[in-house]
Every structure is written in C-alpha cells, then in structure tokens.
C-alpha positions in Angstrom: 70.6 -136.9 -11.8 69.1 -133.6 -10.6 68.3 -130.3 -12.2 71.1 -127.8 -10.4 70.4 -124.5 -12.1 68.1 -122.7 -14.3 68.9 -119.5 -16.3 66.6 -117.0 -17.9 66.8 -114.5 -20.9 63.8 -112.5 -22.4 61.5 -115.1 -20.7 58.1 -113.5 -19.6 59.1 -110.8 -16.7 62.3 -111.4 -16.7 64.2 -109.8 -19.7 66.2 -106.5 -20.5 67.2 -104.4 -23.6 70.2 -106.6 -23.9 70.7 -109.9 -24.9 74.1 -111.2 -23.1 74.7 -114.8 -22.7 76.9 -113.6 -19.9 74.5 -112.1 -18.4 71.4 -113.8 -17.6 68.1 -112.4 -16.5 67.5 -114.8 -13.5 70.1 -117.2 -12.2 67.9 -120.1 -10.1 70.4 -122.4 -8.5 68.1 -125.9 -7.0 69.5 -128.5 -4.8 69.0 -132.2 -5.4 65.8 -132.8 -3.2 62.9 -130.5 -2.0 62.8 -127.2 -3.3 60.0 -124.5 -2.8 59.7 -121.5 -4.7 58.0 -118.8 -2.3 57.0 -115.1 -3.6 53.8 -112.7 -3.9 51.3 -113.0 -6.6 52.5 -112.0 -9.8 56.1 -112.3 -8.7 57.6 -115.2 -11.5 57.2 -118.3 -10.0 54.7 -119.8 -12.7 57.4 -118.9 -15.0 60.0 -120.7 -13.4 58.1 -123.7 -13.5 57.2 -123.2 -17.1 60.0 -122.6 -18.5 61.4 -125.8 -16.5 58.6 -127.8 -18.5 59.5 -126.2 -21.7 62.5 -127.7 -22.1 62.2 -131.2 -19.9 58.9 -131.8 -21.0 56.3 -134.2 -18.9 54.8 -137.3 -18.9 51.3 -136.2 -19.7 52.8 -135.7 -22.8 50.9 -132.0 -22.7 50.8 -129.8 -25.9 53.7 -127.2 -24.6 55.2 -124.3 -27.2 56.5 -120.5 -27.1 54.0 -118.6 -27.0 54.4 -114.7 -27.9 53.6 -114.0 -24.8 56.5 -115.9 -23.5 58.9 -113.6 -24.5 59.6 -110.0 -22.5 57.9 -107.4 -23.8 59.2 -106.4 -27.8 62.3 -108.8 -27.2 62.8 -111.2 -30.5 65.0 -113.9 -28.6 64.2 -115.8 -25.5 66.5 -118.4 -24.3 65.9 -120.9 -21.6 69.3 -123.0 -19.7 69.2 -125.8 -17.6 71.9 -127.5 -15.6 71.8 -131.1 -14.7 73.9 -132.8 -12.6 74.8 -135.8 -9.9 74.7 -138.3 -12.7 75.4 -142.3 -11.3 77.0 -144.0 -14.5 73.4 -145.6 -15.3 72.3 -142.2 -16.1 75.6 -140.4 -17.6 75.5 -142.9 -20.4 72.4 -141.9 -22.0 73.9 -138.5 -22.6 77.8 -139.7 -23.3 77.5 -137.3 -26.7 76.3 -134.0 -24.9 77.7 -134.1 -21.3 80.3 -131.9 -20.7 82.7 -131.6 -17.4 82.5 -128.7 -14.8 85.9 -128.5 -12.6 89.4 -129.7 -12.6 91.4 -132.5 -11.1 89.2 -134.7 -8.6 86.4 -131.9 -8.4 85.9 -132.2 -11.8 82.0 -133.7 -12.1 80.3 -134.2 -15.3 77.3 -132.0 -16.1 74.0 -131.8 -19.1 73.0 -128.2 -20.1 70.0 -128.1 -21.8 69.8 -125.0 -24.3 66.2 -123.8 -25.8 66.7 -120.5 -28.1 63.8 -119.2 -29.6 63.2 -116.1 -31.8 60.5 -114.6 -33.5 60.5 -112.6 -37.2 57.5 -110.2 -37.6 55.1 -112.0 -34.9 55.9 -115.2 -36.2 57.7 -118.0 -34.0 60.5 -119.7 -35.6 60.4 -123.2 -34.3 63.5 -124.9 -32.4 64.5 -128.0 -30.9 66.3 -128.2 -27.5 70.4 -128.6 -27.9 72.7 -130.1 -25.3 76.9 -129.2 -24.9 79.0 -127.0 -22.9 79.1 -124.6 -25.9 76.8 -121.2 -26.8 74.8 -123.5 -28.8 75.4 -127.5 -28.5 73.6 -130.0 -30.4 70.5 -131.2 -30.9 69.5 -134.3 -28.4 67.4 -137.2 -30.1 64.2 -138.8 -29.3 65.9 -141.0 -26.6 67.8 -139.1 -24.5 64.6 -136.4 -24.4 62.6 -139.5 -23.2 64.7 -139.8 -20.4 64.7 -135.9 -19.2 60.6 -135.8 -18.8 59.1 -134.7 -16.0 56.3 -135.1 -14.0 54.0 -131.9 -13.2 51.5 -131.9 -10.8 49.2 -129.4 -11.8 46.8 -126.8 -9.7 44.8 -128.4 -6.9 41.5 -127.2 -9.6 42.3 -129.8 -12.3 43.2 -132.4 -10.3 39.8 -133.9 -10.1 39.5 -133.2 -13.9 42.6 -135.7 -14.9 40.8 -138.2 -12.5 37.9 -137.8 -14.5 36.7 -140.5 -17.3 37.2 -138.2 -20.6 39.6 -139.0 -24.0 43.6 -138.6 -23.1 42.6 -138.2 -19.4 45.7 -138.1 -17.9 44.7 -141.3 -15.2 44.2 -143.2 -18.9 47.6 -142.6 -19.9 49.0 -143.7 -16.6 46.6 -147.1 -16.6 47.9 -147.7 -20.6 51.4 -147.3 -19.5 51.4 -149.9 -16.6 52.4 -153.6 -17.8 48.5 -154.9 -16.5 47.1 -153.0 -19.8 49.9 -153.6 -22.2 48.6 -156.0 -25.2 50.0 -159.2 -25.8 50.1 -160.7 -29.2 47.5 -163.4 -29.9 46.0 -163.0 -26.4 43.1 -160.6 -25.4 42.9 -158.5 -22.8 40.2 -159.7 -20.6 38.7 -155.9 -20.6 38.6 -155.9 -24.0 36.2 -159.7 -23.9 34.6 -157.9 -21.3 33.5 -154.5 -22.9 32.5 -156.8 -26.3 30.1 -158.4 -24.1 28.9 -155.5 -22.5 28.0 -154.2 -25.7 26.5 -156.8 -26.9 23.9 -156.6 -24.1 23.4 -153.0 -24.6 22.7 -153.3 -28.3 20.1 -156.1 -27.6 18.4 -153.8 -24.8 18.0 -151.4 -27.4 16.8 -153.8 -30.1 14.5 -155.7 -27.5 10.7 -155.9 -29.1 9.3 -157.3 -25.9 5.9 -156.0 -25.1 5.1 -154.6 -21.4 1.7 -154.2 -20.4 0.2 -154.7 -24.0 2.4 -152.0 -25.2 5.2 -151.3 -27.5 8.7 -151.6 -25.1 9.8 -148.1 -24.9 13.5 -149.7 -25.9 12.0 -150.3 -29.3 10.7 -147.1 -29.7 13.8 -144.9 -29.1 16.2 -146.7 -31.7 13.1 -146.6 -34.1 12.3 -143.2 -34.1 16.2 -142.7 -34.7 16.5 -145.6 -37.3 13.3 -143.7 -39.0 14.8 -140.3 -39.5 18.2 -141.8 -40.7 16.0 -143.5 -43.3 15.2 -139.5 -44.5 18.5 -138.5 -44.2 20.9 -140.6 -45.7 18.8 -144.0 -47.1 16.8 -147.0 -46.1 19.6 -149.6 -45.4 20.6 -147.3 -42.6 20.3 -148.4 -39.1 21.4 -146.9 -35.6 23.2 -148.7 -33.2 24.2 -148.2 -29.7 27.0 -148.8 -27.8 29.7 -147.6 -25.3 32.6 -147.1 -28.3 35.3 -149.6 -29.3 36.6 -152.6 -27.3 40.3 -151.3 -27.1 42.5 -150.6 -24.5 42.8 -147.1 -24.7 39.1 -146.6 -25.3 38.1 -148.2 -21.9 40.3 -146.9 -20.1 39.3 -143.4 -21.1 35.9 -144.4 -19.4 37.2 -145.0 -16.1 37.0 -142.9 -13.2 39.2 -142.6 -9.8 37.8 -141.2 -6.4 38.3 -142.2 -3.0 35.7 -144.7 -2.3 33.1 -143.5 0.4 34.3 -140.3 -0.7 31.2 -137.4 -0.9 31.8 -134.0 -2.2 35.5 -134.2 -2.1 37.8 -131.2 -1.6 40.6 -130.3 -3.7 43.3 -130.7 -1.4 41.9 -134.4 -0.9 41.9 -134.9 -4.4 45.4 -133.5 -5.3 46.6 -136.1 -2.8 44.8 -138.9 -4.9 46.1 -137.2 -8.2 50.0 -137.1 -6.6 49.6 -141.2 -5.4 48.1 -141.9 -9.1 51.3 -140.4 -10.7 53.4 -142.0 -8.0 52.0 -145.3 -9.3 53.4 -144.0 -13.1 56.6 -143.5 -11.3 57.3 -146.5 -9.6 56.1 -148.7 -12.6 58.4 -146.8 -15.1 61.3 -146.7 -12.8 61.0 -150.9 -12.0 60.2 -152.0 -15.8 62.1 -152.3 -18.6 61.9 -149.6 -21.4 61.4 -150.7 -25.1 63.6 -149.0 -26.5 66.9 -151.0 -24.1 67.1 -154.0 -22.9 67.5 -152.7 -19.3 66.5 -149.6 -17.7 68.4 -147.8 -14.7 66.1 -147.0 -11.7 65.8 -144.0 -10.3 68.7 -142.8 -8.3 67.1 -139.3 -6.9 64.1 -137.4 -6.7 63.7 -133.8 -6.6 60.8 -131.6 -5.9 60.0 -128.3 -7.0 56.9 -126.9 -5.2 55.2 -123.1 -6.1 54.3 -122.0 -2.7 
C-alpha cells in the first residue's frame, strides 16, 4: 500500500476564506516509490510533510499535535485528508471496516481515506481523532489499525547526530528496544543487565575505597565522604550517597548507548544522516520480519514509499 493523495483545507499557508469540502486548498498526488518535493524556501514543502505526520504519526513516538499556527490565518477549522491505495490482501484485512472502493467493474480498487479535522473555539483547540471512511466524516480508527499506518520520518540533517547520541528516549534506544535481541524473556536475565549490575558494584566500590595512597587518604573516599557529610546536615545521619550509572534495566542501559562511525572523527552532517538512515532501515527490516505482539502473523511490507523534501 502507498499514500496516493493528500488534500488540505486551511492548513498553514494553504487556505481560503471559505471552507468547501468540494474545493480543497491543495491537492498533492503521490506515486508508489520515490517522490520529491521541490520548491523555494517558505513555499510550503514542510507543511505537506507535517500534514502527513499529523495523520499517520511516526515510529519515533514523537509528540505531534495541531498548534494554533497550523490554522490558516483566522480560520476556525482545518482538515487533512489522505488517500491510501495499492493494497495487497494481507494489508487490506487490517482496515476492512474502513476501506471503500473507487471505480466501477474491473477497474474498481480498494481505497482507504483518512480524515483529520480539527476546530478551535476562542483560541482553544478542540481535540480530535483520525477517522476513516468514504463519507464526509468517516469512523474512528482503532489503535491497532493506526499502528499499521505509522511512518518512518527521517529528520533534517542537523538532527541526525542528536538522535544517535546517548540520552533519555533517544531514537537509537527506541530502535534497539524494539529489536528481538533486547526483548525481556521470562525468568531469564539479559546479559546486558547482568554486566550492568557488576559495573555498578565496581563503581560503588571505587567510591567507597578507604585505602591509603602514599600515606594520604584516598581521594576516592574523600569525594563520597564530603557529599555524605552534607547529606547528614540536610536530611539525617542515616542517609548515605551511592554512586551508580543507573538502574540495571534494558531501557536505561540502551539510553546510555551512542552510535557513530568506526574511526570516524568530526563527522559531517551528510555522513551522520546516512548512519541515521541505516539505523532506521534496521528497524524497518526487523519489524517487517518478526511477528507483532497483537497478531500471530504480520505481513511483510509489500511496497516502500519515500517522499523527499528538497
């Protein structure tokens, strides 16, 4: 399946004084495979990509929502429609309640029409869900169907390095957590967790070391003792500090991992973006090959679609 058409009403710079469902403010057709958006600065290319993200969401679990700036001028209503077609049977079965048909006879084809309409009243944006169907408003999609629609969004070059650097909820940690190698198995401790616990013990021991060096007290002990002396003043005499590198859980461990090029130094944005794309492709090939938790069998992706902003 692939995204074949995008329609916008009163979204950012694409708007008009009237709101007429028969007259979208922008219609963008797409092909299966590679699509390139070319235009001058501030011509609306990013608005097209962001409209797609708002409806389909992304695998990166980004917090995406409609803001006041997304409404065209003083309009009180915006609407985004996305048409998806090119289904194979294993894909169509996930949307059987919402799919309609276009064309007649042998030319008829299944189509999924997604609708996202948001309104605001007195500067308050009213929450809304994505619907699907062939009529004007459609019916609400359930969580499972929406999961199948998520896209992979490759951020701008300047953001690639940040997503591959160790930090809380980094994209790299999300991709690794989704891989079968890091799934929790009942009654089996992951080797990473075991090694992490041992490293924590060594770190704690290092800061508790009371050995003397050259007749003077160890600097290691002085650091911890100095912190503990203040803790006793701030709280009570029973409190003591403990140095560690975090909880020994897979999520916490993976958030401390960074990814770079071996022997690479001062890598450019282009190289980092290629590394980021390679990491996302690891995620895509893995989720296409393993079963989903909510279904016994998951179909492989029949088609890939790429939309580039230039």
